[in-house]
ChimeraX commands (.cxc) that place a marker at each C-alpha (Angstrom):
marker #1 position 2.15,77.06,18.80 radius 0.5
marker #1 position -0.74,75.13,17.27 radius 0.5
marker #1 position -1.69,77.15,14.20 radius 0.5
marker #1 position -4.72,77.06,11.93 radius 0.5
marker #1 position -4.65,78.54,8.43 radius 0.5
marker #1 position -7.55,79.66,6.26 radius 0.5
marker #1 position -6.74,79.10,2.58 radius 0.5
marker #1 position -4.08,77.27,0.65 radius 0.5
marker #1 position -3.16,79.74,-2.07 radius 0.5
marker #1 position 0.35,81.07,-2.67 radius 0.5
marker #1 position 0.44,83.07,0.57 radius 0.5
marker #1 position -1.07,80.22,2.57 radius 0.5
marker #1 position 1.49,77.74,1.25 radius 0.5
marker #1 position 4.39,80.08,1.99 radius 0.5
marker #1 position 3.12,80.75,5.52 radius 0.5
marker #1 position 2.67,77.03,6.15 radius 0.5
marker #1 position 6.23,76.24,5.06 radius 0.5
marker #1 position 7.69,79.00,7.20 radius 0.5
marker #1 position 5.67,78.01,10.26 radius 0.5
marker #1 position 6.82,74.43,10.08 radius 0.5
marker #1 position 10.45,75.54,9.68 radius 0.5
marker #1 position 10.09,77.58,12.88 radius 0.5
marker #1 position 8.80,74.66,14.90 radius 0.5
marker #1 position 5.10,75.49,14.95 radius 0.5
marker #1 position 2.40,72.88,14.32 radius 0.5
marker #1 position -0.11,73.24,11.48 radius 0.5
marker #1 position -3.08,71.95,13.45 radius 0.5
marker #1 position -5.92,72.81,11.06 radius 0.5
marker #1 position -6.53,73.96,7.50 radius 0.5
marker #1 position -9.84,75.66,6.64 radius 0.5
marker #1 position -10.92,75.01,3.06 radius 0.5
marker #1 position -13.89,75.71,0.84 radius 0.5
marker #1 position -16.46,72.90,1.08 radius 0.5
marker #1 position -15.93,71.87,-2.54 radius 0.5
marker #1 position -12.20,71.48,-1.96 radius 0.5
marker #1 position -12.72,69.59,1.24 radius 0.5
marker #1 position -14.73,66.90,-0.55 radius 0.5
marker #1 position -11.64,65.66,-2.38 radius 0.5
marker #1 position -9.38,65.70,0.70 radius 0.5
marker #1 position -8.66,63.40,3.57 radius 0.5
marker #1 position -10.16,64.71,6.80 radius 0.5
marker #1 position -6.71,64.62,8.40 radius 0.5
marker #1 position -3.18,64.38,7.06 radius 0.5
marker #1 position 0.09,64.43,8.98 radius 0.5
marker #1 position -1.71,65.71,12.06 radius 0.5
marker #1 position -3.45,68.54,10.20 radius 0.5
marker #1 position -7.24,68.48,10.35 radius 0.5
marker #1 position -9.05,69.70,7.22 radius 0.5
marker #1 position -12.35,71.48,7.90 radius 0.5
marker #1 position -14.81,73.76,6.12 radius 0.5
marker #1 position -16.45,75.22,9.23 radius 0.5
marker #1 position -14.98,77.12,12.15 radius 0.5
marker #1 position -17.22,75.05,14.41 radius 0.5
marker #1 position -15.14,72.00,13.48 radius 0.5
marker #1 position -11.79,73.48,14.54 radius 0.5
marker #1 position -10.02,71.52,17.29 radius 0.5
marker #1 position -10.00,73.06,20.77 radius 0.5
marker #1 position -6.21,73.28,21.03 radius 0.5
marker #1 position -5.70,75.97,18.36 radius 0.5
marker #1 position -3.48,78.78,19.69 radius 0.5
marker #1 position -3.73,81.15,16.73 radius 0.5
marker #1 position -5.50,81.36,13.36 radius 0.5
marker #1 position -4.15,82.97,10.20 radius 0.5
marker #1 position -6.34,84.18,7.32 radius 0.5
marker #1 position -4.64,83.92,3.93 radius 0.5
marker #1 position -7.79,83.54,1.83 radius 0.5
marker #1 position -9.12,87.02,1.09 radius 0.5
marker #1 position -11.95,89.32,2.07 radius 0.5
marker #1 position -14.79,86.82,1.77 radius 0.5
marker #1 position -13.01,84.33,4.03 radius 0.5
marker #1 position -12.34,86.97,6.69 radius 0.5
marker #1 position -15.97,88.08,6.66 radius 0.5
marker #1 position -17.22,84.49,6.78 radius 0.5
marker #1 position -14.85,82.95,9.31 radius 0.5
marker #1 position -13.36,85.88,11.24 radius 0.5
marker #1 position -16.21,86.60,13.68 radius 0.5
marker #1 position -16.60,82.93,14.63 radius 0.5
marker #1 position -12.88,82.53,15.30 radius 0.5
marker #1 position -12.70,85.63,17.48 radius 0.5
marker #1 position -15.83,84.70,19.44 radius 0.5
marker #1 position -14.19,81.37,20.26 radius 0.5
marker #1 position -11.44,83.34,21.97 radius 0.5
marker #1 position -8.83,82.57,19.31 radius 0.5
marker #1 position -6.58,85.39,18.10 radius 0.5
marker #1 position -6.57,85.88,14.33 radius 0.5
marker #1 position -3.97,87.39,11.98 radius 0.5
marker #1 position -5.19,88.52,8.55 radius 0.5
marker #1 position -3.76,89.99,5.36 radius 0.5
marker #1 position -7.30,90.79,4.10 radius 0.5
marker #1 position -7.21,94.30,5.52 radius 0.5
marker #1 position -9.28,95.82,2.72 radius 0.5
marker #1 position -12.38,94.08,4.04 radius 0.5
marker #1 position -12.34,96.50,6.99 radius 0.5
marker #1 position -13.28,99.34,4.65 radius 0.5
marker #1 position -16.86,98.11,5.04 radius 0.5
marker #1 position -18.06,99.68,8.34 radius 0.5
marker #1 position -20.36,96.74,9.05 radius 0.5
marker #1 position -17.52,94.24,8.64 radius 0.5
marker #1 position -15.30,96.35,10.89 radius 0.5
marker #1 position -17.96,96.53,13.61 radius 0.5
marker #1 position -18.77,92.82,13.39 radius 0.5
marker #1 position -15.13,91.82,13.79 radius 0.5
marker #1 position -14.55,94.35,16.56 radius 0.5
marker #1 position -17.58,93.13,18.52 radius 0.5
marker #1 position -16.63,89.47,18.00 radius 0.5
marker #1 position -13.15,90.20,19.37 radius 0.5
marker #1 position -14.65,91.93,22.41 radius 0.5
marker #1 position -17.11,89.09,23.00 radius 0.5
marker #1 position -14.38,86.44,22.75 radius 0.5
marker #1 position -11.66,88.44,24.56 radius 0.5
marker #1 position -9.52,87.89,21.44 radius 0.5
marker #1 position -7.55,90.12,19.10 radius 0.5
marker #1 position -7.55,90.62,15.34 radius 0.5
marker #1 position -3.97,91.25,14.23 radius 0.5
marker #1 position -3.46,93.09,10.94 radius 0.5
marker #1 position -0.37,91.99,9.04 radius 0.5
marker #1 position 1.38,94.94,7.41 radius 0.5
marker #1 position 1.23,93.24,4.04 radius 0.5
marker #1 position 3.20,94.54,1.06 radius 0.5
marker #1 position 4.00,97.94,2.57 radius 0.5
marker #1 position 6.30,99.38,5.21 radius 0.5
marker #1 position 6.46,102.69,7.12 radius 0.5
marker #1 position 3.21,101.94,8.95 radius 0.5
marker #1 position 4.99,102.40,12.27 radius 0.5
marker #1 position 5.85,105.96,11.19 radius 0.5
marker #1 position 2.20,106.67,10.39 radius 0.5
marker #1 position 1.05,105.24,13.70 radius 0.5
marker #1 position 3.52,107.43,15.55 radius 0.5
marker #1 position 2.65,110.53,13.51 radius 0.5
marker #1 position -1.09,110.23,14.14 radius 0.5
marker #1 position -0.46,110.77,17.87 radius 0.5
marker #1 position 0.12,114.39,16.90 radius 0.5
marker #1 position -1.44,116.25,14.00 radius 0.5
marker #1 position -1.19,114.00,10.93 radius 0.5
marker #1 position -2.63,116.28,8.24 radius 0.5
marker #1 position -2.43,114.34,4.98 radius 0.5
marker #1 position -1.60,110.84,3.74 radius 0.5
marker #1 position -1.45,109.72,0.13 radius 0.5
marker #1 position -0.86,106.19,-1.11 radius 0.5
marker #1 position 0.20,105.56,-4.72 radius 0.5
marker #1 position 0.12,102.05,-6.11 radius 0.5
marker #1 position 1.99,101.56,-9.39 radius 0.5
marker #1 position 2.00,98.21,-11.19 radius 0.5
marker #1 position 2.63,96.85,-14.70 radius 0.5
marker #1 position -0.55,96.84,-16.80 radius 0.5
marker #1 position -0.82,93.04,-16.75 radius 0.5
marker #1 position -0.92,93.07,-12.96 radius 0.5
marker #1 position -4.16,95.07,-13.05 radius 0.5
marker #1 position -6.02,92.50,-15.12 radius 0.5
marker #1 position -9.05,91.15,-13.33 radius 0.5
marker #1 position -9.65,94.53,-11.66 radius 0.5
marker #1 position -11.84,97.52,-12.64 radius 0.5
marker #1 position -8.78,98.93,-14.43 radius 0.5
marker #1 position -9.71,96.67,-17.35 radius 0.5
marker #1 position -12.87,98.69,-17.97 radius 0.5
marker #1 position -11.14,102.04,-17.57 radius 0.5
marker #1 position -7.96,101.54,-19.60 radius 0.5
marker #1 position -6.76,99.55,-22.57 radius 0.5
marker #1 position -4.23,97.60,-20.53 radius 0.5
marker #1 position -2.80,95.88,-23.62 radius 0.5
marker #1 position -2.37,99.10,-25.55 radius 0.5
marker #1 position -0.94,101.67,-23.16 radius 0.5
marker #1 position 2.30,102.01,-25.08 radius 0.5
marker #1 position 4.90,103.65,-22.84 radius 0.5
marker #1 position 2.62,106.06,-20.98 radius 0.5
marker #1 position 1.64,105.44,-17.37 radius 0.5
marker #1 position -2.03,106.14,-16.66 radius 0.5
marker #1 position -4.04,106.65,-13.48 radius 0.5
marker #1 position -7.14,104.43,-13.41 radius 0.5
marker #1 position -8.30,105.31,-9.90 radius 0.5
marker #1 position -8.09,108.44,-7.75 radius 0.5
marker #1 position -10.12,108.76,-4.60 radius 0.5
marker #1 position -10.36,107.73,-0.98 radius 0.5
marker #1 position -8.87,104.59,0.52 radius 0.5
marker #1 position -12.39,103.40,1.35 radius 0.5
marker #1 position -13.46,103.58,-2.30 radius 0.5
marker #1 position -10.19,101.98,-3.42 radius 0.5
marker #1 position -10.58,99.06,-1.04 radius 0.5
marker #1 position -14.22,98.61,-2.04 radius 0.5
marker #1 position -13.70,98.81,-5.81 radius 0.5
marker #1 position -10.41,96.89,-5.88 radius 0.5
marker #1 position -10.83,94.18,-3.21 radius 0.5
marker #1 position -8.02,92.05,-4.65 radius 0.5
marker #1 position -5.58,94.92,-5.11 radius 0.5
marker #1 position -6.11,97.50,-2.38 radius 0.5
marker #1 position -5.17,95.78,0.88 radius 0.5
marker #1 position -2.13,98.05,0.99 radius 0.5
marker #1 position -4.30,101.17,0.71 radius 0.5
marker #1 position -6.43,99.85,3.58 radius 0.5
marker #1 position -3.38,99.17,5.75 radius 0.5
marker #1 position -2.12,102.71,5.17 radius 0.5
marker #1 position -5.55,104.11,6.04 radius 0.5
marker #1 position -5.86,102.17,9.28 radius 0.5
marker #1 position -2.34,103.08,10.38 radius 0.5
marker #1 position -2.87,106.76,9.63 radius 0.5
marker #1 position -5.87,109.07,9.23 radius 0.5
marker #1 position -8.59,106.62,8.23 radius 0.5
marker #1 position -10.30,105.33,5.12 radius 0.5
marker #1 position -12.10,108.52,4.14 radius 0.5
marker #1 position -9.22,110.98,4.56 radius 0.5
marker #1 position -6.45,108.87,3.02 radius 0.5
marker #1 position -6.04,109.65,-0.66 radius 0.5
marker #1 position -5.19,106.92,-3.16 radius 0.5
marker #1 position -3.94,106.82,-6.74 radius 0.5
marker #1 position -3.67,103.55,-8.66 radius 0.5
marker #1 position -1.51,103.58,-11.78 radius 0.5
marker #1 position -0.89,101.19,-14.66 radius 0.5
marker #1 position 2.71,101.80,-15.75 radius 0.5
marker #1 position 4.24,99.99,-18.76 radius 0.5
marker #1 position 7.66,101.23,-17.64 radius 0.5
marker #1 position 7.88,99.14,-14.48 radius 0.5
marker #1 position 8.22,95.42,-13.88 radius 0.5
marker #1 position 7.60,95.45,-10.12 radius 0.5
marker #1 position 4.74,96.46,-7.86 radius 0.5
marker #1 position 5.69,99.87,-6.48 radius 0.5
marker #1 position 4.05,101.25,-3.33 radius 0.5
marker #1 position 4.55,104.85,-2.21 radius 0.5
marker #1 position 3.38,106.69,0.90 radius 0.5
marker #1 position 3.54,110.46,1.32 radius 0.5
marker #1 position 2.55,112.03,4.64 radius 0.5
marker #1 position 2.67,115.46,6.28 radius 0.5
marker #1 position 1.88,116.63,9.79 radius 0.5
marker #1 position 3.23,118.34,12.87 radius 0.5
marker #1 position 6.07,115.80,12.89 radius 0.5
marker #1 position 7.26,117.09,9.49 radius 0.5
marker #1 position 6.91,115.08,6.32 radius 0.5
marker #1 position 8.07,111.78,4.90 radius 0.5
marker #1 position 7.88,109.74,1.72 radius 0.5
marker #1 position 8.42,106.03,1.43 radius 0.5
marker #1 position 8.74,103.73,-1.56 radius 0.5
marker #1 position 9.01,99.97,-1.81 radius 0.5
marker #1 position 9.43,97.88,-4.95 radius 0.5
marker #1 position 7.95,94.53,-4.17 radius 0.5
marker #1 position 8.53,91.13,-5.72 radius 0.5
marker #1 position 5.82,88.51,-6.09 radius 0.5
marker #1 position 5.89,84.98,-4.73 radius 0.5
marker #1 position 7.45,82.60,-7.27 radius 0.5
marker #1 position 4.30,80.50,-7.76 radius 0.5
marker #1 position 1.83,83.39,-8.08 radius 0.5
marker #1 position 2.67,86.74,-9.74 radius 0.5
marker #1 position -0.35,88.35,-8.05 radius 0.5
marker #1 position 0.76,87.54,-4.49 radius 0.5
marker #1 position 3.26,89.78,-2.73 radius 0.5
marker #1 position 6.24,88.05,-1.15 radius 0.5
marker #1 position 6.43,90.74,1.54 radius 0.5
marker #1 position 2.75,90.28,2.39 radius 0.5
marker #1 position 3.40,86.61,3.11 radius 0.5
marker #1 position 6.50,87.46,5.12 radius 0.5
marker #1 position 4.58,90.02,7.17 radius 0.5
marker #1 position 2.29,87.25,8.45 radius 0.5
marker #1 position 5.25,85.36,9.85 radius 0.5
marker #1 position 6.68,88.54,11.34 radius 0.5
marker #1 position 3.38,89.32,13.06 radius 0.5
marker #1 position 3.21,85.83,14.54 radius 0.5
marker #1 position 6.81,85.98,15.76 radius 0.5
marker #1 position 5.97,89.14,17.70 radius 0.5
marker #1 position 3.67,87.00,19.83 radius 0.5
marker #1 position 6.39,84.52,20.73 radius 0.5
marker #1 position 9.37,86.79,21.36 radius 0.5
marker #1 position 10.21,88.28,24.74 radius 0.5
marker #1 position 11.69,91.42,23.15 radius 0.5
marker #1 position 10.18,92.65,19.90 radius 0.5
marker #1 position 9.15,95.71,17.88 radius 0.5
marker link #1:1,2 radius 0.2
marker link #1:2,3 radius 0.2
marker link #1:3,4 radius 0.2
marker link #1:4,5 radius 0.2
marker link #1:5,6 radius 0.2
marker link #1:6,7 radius 0.2
marker link #1:7,8 radius 0.2
marker link #1:8,9 radius 0.2
marker link #1:9,10 radius 0.2
marker link #1:10,11 radius 0.2
marker link #1:11,12 radius 0.2
marker link #1:12,13 radius 0.2
marker link #1:13,14 radius 0.2
marker link #1:14,15 radius 0.2
marker link #1:15,16 radius 0.2
marker link #1:16,17 radius 0.2
marker link #1:17,18 radius 0.2
marker link #1:18,19 radius 0.2
marker link #1:19,20 radius 0.2
marker link #1:20,21 radius 0.2
marker link #1:21,22 radius 0.2
marker link #1:22,23 radius 0.2
marker link #1:23,24 radius 0.2
marker link #1:24,25 radius 0.2
marker link #1:25,26 radius 0.2
marker link #1:26,27 radius 0.2
marker link #1:27,28 radius 0.2
marker link #1:28,29 radius 0.2
marker link #1:29,30 radius 0.2
marker link #1:30,31 radius 0.2
marker link #1:31,32 radius 0.2
marker link #1:32,33 radius 0.2
marker link #1:33,34 radius 0.2
marker link #1:34,35 radius 0.2
marker link #1:35,36 radius 0.2
marker link #1:36,37 radius 0.2
marker link #1:37,38 radius 0.2
marker link #1:38,39 radius 0.2
marker link #1:39,40 radius 0.2
marker link #1:40,41 radius 0.2
marker link #1:41,42 radius 0.2
marker link #1:42,43 radius 0.2
marker link #1:43,44 radius 0.2
marker link #1:44,45 radius 0.2
marker link #1:45,46 radius 0.2
marker link #1:46,47 radius 0.2
marker link #1:47,48 radius 0.2
marker link #1:48,49 radius 0.2
marker link #1:49,50 radius 0.2
marker link #1:50,51 radius 0.2
marker link #1:51,52 radius 0.2
marker link #1:52,53 radius 0.2
marker link #1:53,54 radius 0.2
marker link #1:54,55 radius 0.2
marker link #1:55,56 radius 0.2
marker link #1:56,57 radius 0.2
marker link #1:57,58 radius 0.2
marker link #1:58,59 radius 0.2
marker link #1:59,60 radius 0.2
marker link #1:60,61 radius 0.2
marker link #1:61,62 radius 0.2
marker link #1:62,63 radius 0.2
marker link #1:63,64 radius 0.2
marker link #1:64,65 radius 0.2
marker link #1:65,66 radius 0.2
marker link #1:66,67 radius 0.2
marker link #1:67,68 radius 0.2
marker link #1:68,69 radius 0.2
marker link #1:69,70 radius 0.2
marker link #1:70,71 radius 0.2
marker link #1:71,72 radius 0.2
marker link #1:72,73 radius 0.2
marker link #1:73,74 radius 0.2
marker link #1:74,75 radius 0.2
marker link #1:75,76 radius 0.2
marker link #1:76,77 radius 0.2
marker link #1:77,78 radius 0.2
marker link #1:78,79 radius 0.2
marker link #1:79,80 radius 0.2
marker link #1:80,81 radius 0.2
marker link #1:81,82 radius 0.2
marker link #1:82,83 radius 0.2
marker link #1:83,84 radius 0.2
marker link #1:84,85 radius 0.2
marker link #1:85,86 radius 0.2
marker link #1:86,87 radius 0.2
marker link #1:87,88 radius 0.2
marker link #1:88,89 radius 0.2
marker link #1:89,90 radius 0.2
marker link #1:90,91 radius 0.2
marker link #1:91,92 radius 0.2
marker link #1:92,93 radius 0.2
marker link #1:93,94 radius 0.2
marker link #1:94,95 radius 0.2
marker link #1:95,96 radius 0.2
marker link #1:96,97 radius 0.2
marker link #1:97,98 radius 0.2
marker link #1:98,99 radius 0.2
marker link #1:99,100 radius 0.2
marker link #1:100,101 radius 0.2
marker link #1:101,102 radius 0.2
marker link #1:102,103 radius 0.2
marker link #1:103,104 radius 0.2
marker link #1:104,105 radius 0.2
marker link #1:105,106 radius 0.2
marker link #1:106,107 radius 0.2
marker link #1:107,108 radius 0.2
marker link #1:108,109 radius 0.2
marker link #1:109,110 radius 0.2
marker link #1:110,111 radius 0.2
marker link #1:111,112 radius 0.2
marker link #1:112,113 radius 0.2
marker link #1:113,114 radius 0.2
marker link #1:114,115 radius 0.2
marker link #1:115,116 radius 0.2
marker link #1:116,117 radius 0.2
marker link #1:117,118 radius 0.2
marker link #1:118,119 radius 0.2
marker link #1:119,120 radius 0.2
marker link #1:120,121 radius 0.2
marker link #1:121,122 radius 0.2
marker link #1:122,123 radius 0.2
marker link #1:123,124 radius 0.2
marker link #1:124,125 radius 0.2
marker link #1:125,126 radius 0.2
marker link #1:126,127 radius 0.2
marker link #1:127,128 radius 0.2
marker link #1:128,129 radius 0.2
marker link #1:129,130 radius 0.2
marker link #1:130,131 radius 0.2
marker link #1:131,132 radius 0.2
marker link #1:132,133 radius 0.2
marker link #1:133,134 radius 0.2
marker link #1:134,135 radius 0.2
marker link #1:135,136 radius 0.2
marker link #1:136,137 radius 0.2
marker link #1:137,138 radius 0.2
marker link #1:138,139 radius 0.2
marker link #1:139,140 radius 0.2
marker link #1:140,141 radius 0.2
marker link #1:141,142 radius 0.2
marker link #1:142,143 radius 0.2
marker link #1:143,144 radius 0.2
marker link #1:144,145 radius 0.2
marker link #1:145,146 radius 0.2
marker link #1:146,147 radius 0.2
marker link #1:147,148 radius 0.2
marker link #1:148,149 radius 0.2
marker link #1:149,150 radius 0.2
marker link #1:150,151 radius 0.2
marker link #1:151,152 radius 0.2
marker link #1:152,153 radius 0.2
marker link #1:153,154 radius 0.2
marker link #1:154,155 radius 0.2
marker link #1:155,156 radius 0.2
marker link #1:156,157 radius 0.2
marker link #1:157,158 radius 0.2
marker link #1:158,159 radius 0.2
marker link #1:159,160 radius 0.2
marker link #1:160,161 radius 0.2
marker link #1:161,162 radius 0.2
marker link #1:162,163 radius 0.2
marker link #1:163,164 radius 0.2
marker link #1:164,165 radius 0.2
marker link #1:165,166 radius 0.2
marker link #1:166,167 radius 0.2
marker link #1:167,168 radius 0.2
marker link #1:168,169 radius 0.2
marker link #1:169,170 radius 0.2
marker link #1:170,171 radius 0.2
marker link #1:171,172 radius 0.2
marker link #1:172,173 radius 0.2
marker link #1:173,174 radius 0.2
marker link #1:174,175 radius 0.2
marker link #1:175,176 radius 0.2
marker link #1:176,177 radius 0.2
marker link #1:177,178 radius 0.2
marker link #1:178,179 radius 0.2
marker link #1:179,180 radius 0.2
marker link #1:180,181 radius 0.2
marker link #1:181,182 radius 0.2
marker link #1:182,183 radius 0.2
marker link #1:183,184 radius 0.2
marker link #1:184,185 radius 0.2
marker link #1:185,186 radius 0.2
marker link #1:186,187 radius 0.2
marker link #1:187,188 radius 0.2
marker link #1:188,189 radius 0.2
marker link #1:189,190 radius 0.2
marker link #1:190,191 radius 0.2
marker link #1:191,192 radius 0.2
marker link #1:192,193 radius 0.2
marker link #1:193,194 radius 0.2
marker link #1:194,195 radius 0.2
marker link #1:195,196 radius 0.2
marker link #1:196,197 radius 0.2
marker link #1:197,198 radius 0.2
marker link #1:198,199 radius 0.2
marker link #1:199,200 radius 0.2
marker link #1:200,201 radius 0.2
marker link #1:201,202 radius 0.2
marker link #1:202,203 radius 0.2
marker link #1:203,204 radius 0.2
marker link #1:204,205 radius 0.2
marker link #1:205,206 radius 0.2
marker link #1:206,207 radius 0.2
marker link #1:207,208 radius 0.2
marker link #1:208,209 radius 0.2
marker link #1:209,210 radius 0.2
marker link #1:210,211 radius 0.2
marker link #1:211,212 radius 0.2
marker link #1:212,213 radius 0.2
marker link #1:213,214 radius 0.2
marker link #1:214,215 radius 0.2
marker link #1:215,216 radius 0.2
marker link #1:216,217 radius 0.2
marker link #1:217,218 radius 0.2
marker link #1:218,219 radius 0.2
marker link #1:219,220 radius 0.2
marker link #1:220,221 radius 0.2
marker link #1:221,222 radius 0.2
marker link #1:222,223 radius 0.2
marker link #1:223,224 radius 0.2
marker link #1:224,225 radius 0.2
marker link #1:225,226 radius 0.2
marker link #1:226,227 radius 0.2
marker link #1:227,228 radius 0.2
marker link #1:228,229 radius 0.2
marker link #1:229,230 radius 0.2
marker link #1:230,231 radius 0.2
marker link #1:231,232 radius 0.2
marker link #1:232,233 radius 0.2
marker link #1:233,234 radius 0.2
marker link #1:234,235 radius 0.2
marker link #1:235,236 radius 0.2
marker link #1:236,237 radius 0.2
marker link #1:237,238 radius 0.2
marker link #1:238,239 radius 0.2
marker link #1:239,240 radius 0.2
marker link #1:240,241 radius 0.2
marker link #1:241,242 radius 0.2
marker link #1:242,243 radius 0.2
marker link #1:243,244 radius 0.2
marker link #1:244,245 radius 0.2
marker link #1:245,246 radius 0.2
marker link #1:246,247 radius 0.2
marker link #1:247,248 radius 0.2
marker link #1:248,249 radius 0.2
marker link #1:249,250 radius 0.2
marker link #1:250,251 radius 0.2
marker link #1:251,252 radius 0.2
marker link #1:252,253 radius 0.2
marker link #1:253,254 radius 0.2
marker link #1:254,255 radius 0.2
marker link #1:255,256 radius 0.2
marker link #1:256,257 radius 0.2
marker link #1:257,258 radius 0.2
marker link #1:258,259 radius 0.2
marker link #1:259,260 radius 0.2
marker link #1:260,261 radius 0.2
marker link #1:261,262 radius 0.2
marker link #1:262,263 radius 0.2
view
């Protein structure tokens, strides 16, 4: 497939490497205008652009690895061109206007927006459970204090002086979590979309000096019974803030499009 990628951060670089190893072609790379100024317009068959309007016509699939702002800026234009888009920036969909804009663009372009599962698993269980009576879903995100720097947790806790005690710095709905923590709550958004929605999914975010990994937990109850799920995620080697599993989930989502038999 001819693939286009938005962004060249840690996740974007990992996705690019994996795509090339699997025989796909990196046809285009969408960059910020200021980064494009210092680049060649094309390198090794990859066209560098700042605008969706400048994408080549032979793109089969686009992948967003650049965050909420990039999805809001570029997503509608990609979908209206009839190009399917995979994104890890799921938290952006907590904004009802963004959700509606992307949905309408996909309808207008007869395209699909694919949501990569990101750093969490068990979403297939939630999707199955919501067919019946899924009564409650709680997501708990637990990270080392340093991993919360650059988020609102800095104004709510003394992240450098927690000692050995874990502390909750957010408790509320998935919609509020995704809105207040746009760089940290994509997992909460994914859980909400797979289950009972942004407003009914409960979220707790915890700074825990006793852990060295990012720990994600889901607890759910319903007519199916109940389940709990925990994953301890590792970061990508070149960026401690980027989940390795989130990057891998992009490749997995793309492979589902190319396989004759798949989950």
